[in-house]
N, C-alpha and C positions, 0 to 999 in steps of 0.2 A: 656120093661125090658132090651132088647139088648142095647138101648141107654143109659139107666142108668148104665149098667155095664161098658160101655166105659168111662163114666164120672167118675164113682166112683173107678175104679181100676187102681192103679199105684203102683206097687211093694210092698207097705207095707199097712197094714190094720189098720184102726181106726174106731170104731163106735159102735152104738147100736140104737135099735129102740126107738123112742120117740113118744108117743101118743100125739096128739094135745090137748087132754082133760086134760093132767097133766101139772103141772108147769114145767118151764124150769129148768133143773138140769145140773150140770157140770159132764163131764166124765174125769176120770183121765187116761192120756195117759203116759205110761212108755216107756222110750227110753233107750235102752242099746246097747253098742258096742259089736261087735263079740268077742268071747273069743279066737278064734284060727284062725283068718283071716291071711292068708299069707302076710307077709310084714308089718303087723300092728306094729307101733312104740309102745313099751311097756309103754311109758310114755304119750301116746296120751290122750288128753281130749277134749271134744267137748261140747259146750253149744248150746242150741236150742231156736229158737224163732218161734212163730206161728202167722200168719196173716190171719184174716178172709177175704176171697175173696167174698163168697156169704153167705147170710142168708139161712138157710135150715129149712123147716118144714118137719119133718120126721114122717111118719105114717106107721102103719102096723108092721109086724114081719120082723126081719132081716132074709133074705133067704140065704145069703152066707156070713158067718162071715169072711172068708178069704179075700173076696173082698169088704167087707163093702157095700153090696147092700140090698135095702129094697123093700117092696111092693110098696111104694110110697114116693117120696121126691119132694118137691116144692122148687126151688131155686130162689132167687131174689138178685138184686143189685141196689144201688141208684147211681145217677149221681154225687154225691159228694164224692164217694169212690175214694181213690187214685189209685184203680185198674180199674176204669170204662173205661178209655181211652184204656187200653190194651185189655179188654174184648170186648168192643164194636167193632163189625166188625171182630173179630177174626174168623179164618176159622172154620166153623162148628157150630158157636154159633149164635143164634137169640135172640134178646132182644125185648120184647113186653111190652109197658107201662101199668102198673097196676093202678097207682094213682100219684097224685101230691099234696104235702102238704108243705106249706110255701116255695114254689119255688123249692122244691127238688122232683125230679121224681124218682119213684121206678119201676123197670122193672123185669118182669118174664124172667128167663133164660131157654132156650131150646137148645138142641143140636141135630145134625144129625150124620149120619154115617161117615162124613168126619172129625169130631172132634177128635183130638189126645190130650189126657190129658197131656202126657209128654211134648209136644210142648208148651202147655199153662204154665206148671210148669216152663219151662226154661225161657219163656217170663216174667213171674211174678217174678222169681228169679232175673232177670236183673233189674227189677224195684226196688226191696227192697234193692239190693246191690249198687244201683247207689248213687253217692255222693249227699248229701243233702236230701235224702228221709227221710220224717218225719212221715210216717204212723204209726199207733198204733200197737205195737207188744205185744204179751203175752210171757213172758220169762219163761223158765224152772226154777225149784227151785234151781238147781245146775248143774254143769257140769257132763256129763256122762264120766266115765272112764272104764277101763277094770274090775274094781272091784265094782264100784258104778253106779247106774242107775239115769237118770234124769226123772222128771215127769212134765207134762203140764196139767193144769186144763182148759178144753175147753167146751164151750156151743155148742148147735147145730149149725152146719155150714159147709161150704166147705172151708178147711184151707190149706194154704201153710205153711209147716214146713221146716225151713232152719237151717242148722248147721253152726257153726262158722268156720269150717275147709273148707268150700266150697264144701262139698259133694253134691250129687244130691238132689234136693229138693223133699219133699214128698207133694203130693197134693191129698186130700181125704176128704170124708164126715165123720163128727164126730157126734155121737149120745150121749147116756147116759151110755153105757156099758164101763167099764174099759178095756183098751186094752194095750198090750205090743208090742212094735216095736223093732226088732233087725236090726240095720242098716248095710249096706254093708261097709260103711266107707272106701272107696277106697282113699288112701292118695297119694298125688304127691310125686315123688322122684326126686333127682338131682344127676348128675354125672359129674365130671370134668375130662377131659382127655387131654393128649398132645401126638402127634406122637412121634416116636422114637427120643429122644433128645441126644442119644449117639453121640459124635463127635462135639457137639456145644461147643463153647468157649466164653469167655468174648467178648462182642461186637456183638454176633450173636443174631438172632431173634428166639424166641420160640413161636410157634403157639398153642393156646388152644381152646378146645371145651367144652362148658357146655351144657348138655342135661337135660332139665326139662321135666319129664314125667307128663304132666298136666292131670287133670281129669275134667269131666263135673261138672259144678257148681263152677269152679275156682274162688277164691276170694282173692284179695289183695296179689297177688304174687309179691315178691321182692327178687331178687337174690343178694346175698352179695358175693363179691370176695375179698380175702385178699392175697396179695403177700408179700413174704419176702423182705428184704432190697436189696437182690441181683438181683431183677427184677424191671425194669422200664416199667410201663404200657404205651402202645402206643396209647391209646385212640381211638381205631379203632373197636369198637363193631359193629357187623353186625348180624342181625337175618333174615335169608332167609324167604321171603314172608311177612315180616312185615315192617312197615314204622316207622323210628325213629321220635320221636316228636309227633306221632299220636298213634301208638299202644304201644309204650314203650318210656321211657326216660332213658338216662344214666347220673348218677350223680357221678362226680369224685372229687368234691371239697366241702369243708365245712362239711365233714362227721365226726361224733363224736364217731364212733364205731371202729375206727382203720382199717376200710375197705379201700381197694384201690378204689373200685367203687361199685355202686349199679345199677342194672337194674330194674326199676320200671315199671310194666305192667299196662296199662290203663284198668280200669274195663270194659269199653265198649268193648275192645278186648276180655277180659276174658269171658265176657257174651256170646260170639259167640262160645265158646268151648262146644259142645254138646256131645262129646265122647272123650275117652282118646286119647291123641296125644302127640307127641314129639315136644318141642320147642327147636331148636338148635341155640345156641349162639356161635359165633366165634370171636376171638380177638387175640392180640399178645402182647408180652412183649420183651424187650431187656435185655440180661444179662449184668448187669452194673459192674462197678469196685469194688463194695462191695462183689461180688460173687467170691472171690479168690479160695475157695475150693469147695463149693456147694451151691445151692439155698435151703434155709431152708424149708424142707418138712412139718414141724409142723405148719407153718403159711401160706403156699401156698395152699389155699383151697377155696372151694365155699360152700355156704349154701343157703337154700331157706326158706324165711318167707312166710307164707300163712295163710289165714283165719282171722277173726276178732280178735282172741286172739293172733295173731302174733306167731303161732306155728312155730318152726324152724326144718327143715329137714336137716340132715347132715349124710353122710355115709362115710365109709373108702374110697370109690371110689372117693370122692371129693377132695382128696389130691393128689398132683403131686410133683415130684422131678426132678430137673435138676442136674445131677452129673457133677462135674468138678474135675480136677486132677492137680497135680503139680509134679515136680521132681527137684532134686538137681544135679548140674553139677560140677564135680571136674576135673580140668586140672592138670596132673602130668607128671613127667618124667617116665621112664620105671621101671619095677620091679628091674632090675639089679642095678639101680641107687637109689633105696630106696623109690620110689613113692613119691618124694617130690612135694608138691603143687607148681605149676608154675603160675606166673602172666604175664600179657601182651598178652594173647591170646584173639582173638576176633572171635565170632561166629555169624552166621545168622541162624534163625529157619525157616524151610519150612514144608509144608504139602505134598510135593511130593518128590520122590527120585531124580529126575533130572529136571532142568528147573524151571519154575514157578517163583512167586514173593515171597520174604521174608516176613514173617508175621510182621506187624507193632507192636511194643512193647512200653511199658512205663516202665521206671525205677522208682519204688516206694521207696522212702527213709523212712524207718521205724526204728526209733531209738530203739524202744522197742523190736521188734521181728526180726530185721535184714532186710536189703534191699532186694528187689526182682523185677523181671520183670513179667509183665503180658501183655496180648493182649490189644491193644489200642481200645478205643471206639470212637464214633463220637464226643463226648464232649471233648476229649483230645486235647489240643492245641499243645503240643510238643510230638513227637513220634520218635522212633528210630528202626532200624533193627539190631543194634549192641549189642551183649551180651558180656560183658567183664568178663573173668574168669582168675584165681582163682577158688574159690568155690562160686557158685551162685545158687539161686533158681529161677525157672520159674513157675508161678502159673496161674490158670484160664484157663486150656486147657481141651478140651473135649476128650472123648475116641477115640483112634485111634493111628496111627503111624505118628510120626513127624521125621524130619531130621535136624541134626545140621551140618552146613557147616563151616569149619574153614577157615576164611578169612585172619587172621593174626596169625602166630605162635609166641611163646615166643622167645626172642632173643637167637640165638645159636641153635635153634631146627628146625626140618623140619616140614613144613606145611602138613597137611593131604590132600591127593588128592581126596578122596571120602567122601560123606556125611555119617554121623553116624546115624543109625536109633534109635528112642526112642519110644517104645511102651507103651501106657498109657491105663489104664482101672482099674476096681475094683479088678482084680486079677493080676495086673501088678504094684505092689507097689515097687518103686525104693528105698524108704526109705530115711532117712536123712543122709547126709554125716557126718562121724565121723573122726576127725583128732586128732593128738597129736603133741606136740612140743618137739624138741630135740636140743641139742647144748647149747652154752652159748654166751652171748653178741652178737657181730656181726655175729656169726656163728649160730644163732637160725634158725631152719628150721621147717616148718609145714609139717607133714608127713600124707598122706592119710591112714586111717585105714579101713573104710568100708562104705557101703551105697551109694545111689544115682547112677549116671552114671559117671564112670571114663573114661576119654579119655586121652591117654598118647601120648607124643611126643618123638622122637629120635633125637640124635645129630649126627653130622658128615656131610660131603659133599655128596650130592646125585650124583650118576653116571647117565649119560644120559640114557634115556629110549631106549629100543630096537626100531630100525627104525629111531632114531633121527640122528642129524647131526654128533654126535660123532662117531657112527658106520660107517657112510658114509665116514668120514675121514679115518677110519681104512681101509675100503674097497679100497679107492682110493690109499692110501699109499702102501698097499699090492700089488695092481695091478701093480704099477710102479716098485716095487722091482722085481716082477716075470718077467716083461718084460725086465728089465735090465739084470737079470740073464740069460735069454734066449739069448739075443744079445751077451753077453760075452761068452757064451758057443759056439755059432755058430762061433764067431770070432776066438776063440782058435782052433776050428777044422780046419778052413780054413788055419790058420798059420801053423798048424802041417802038413797039406797036401802039402803046398808049400815048406816046408823044405825037404820033402821027394823027 
């Protein structure tokens, strides 16, 4: 009795007693999904197939309906069964030859206390999900959903019941009594993340992580990743603990679903998953020249296909965003002179207040929206560090503080001695520069009104700075005059004394 309980009991119950004296009848097995399982996709559907592993002669009364155990069950398997190779020699199973007919041998199946039904279920599930398996399956009448149940009509036997979502297989004895099974139906999940991307600009690398929370019985897992046009995939997928080309393959060409790449898991690897685990995928992308404002969050996402029906799992967590910012620069004279826009100024852009190297830029000529500068990428053949102003736009910068250094001032104006900070971020919108035109003919002037970052220049000759050569000359000249005055005073006193 103890041995039969171990063989017949695996999570879910199916069966009824069948007397050897009555004809073989079919039992109707109803399978339904849980109504309130946490995390269950409301649109989930699952179809089921049953595979007979052993023939079963069931006798006596059912003594435990919950665990499908009987007074007596005799199990057998033939050596032409697609499951014979798995069963023969499996831990805790002993096969004893009963007969041979037309070259086919039939064996009695016995188990001992070392037999674990769940282990056999996992091994058999790997067999039926392997590519090219052609064993006979009994299919349910329809898919099971949250509102409709599926049914299987099964004769006496020891059956493996497998769902198309790759949930854990059911392995149990079936008799004649109709039985209802409520599955646990643990579904895999997927999450796409990126570390803090604030501060990244065009040309920088964005690192991504996709975590697939896989479940026992995993089947046909394919991860789909889609990037917006502002990202260039670096083709550097790594899965810790797995071997590319063996456990999984990365497909990045010839895709017809607008994805950037797929990660296709080998079923042989998926068959080794016997408990819930996380599969962590890492890779990177480069922010390219198309990402002048931001990387499109609506298309930058990952999804997971799984199961024989190709069910797709997607959550809000699978979408990521890489924010980029821009600002307008206006070069003007002072308020007292009317804030006229000046041309001829040249700036360099830095990410440090002092020292460092100027950020390499590209001038983009855009006849429709206006020319602008953006950070250079590795693909750019011609770059510059010079920003010519006027009124000009700089795009594709990450959150943070940048610094503009004036290298050349407009003719007749004084160059700035210190770098001007520019703070960018979601709450640091500098806005678009607004200008107006005044005057007539050759006297037309462009006047700054509002928006952007305004940097003004002053006219006039600059006085030497304190401590410079100019003050030194004053100090030297003054000293000479003081000395001369002293000598003159002493000379006059002596002359006065001699006259007396």
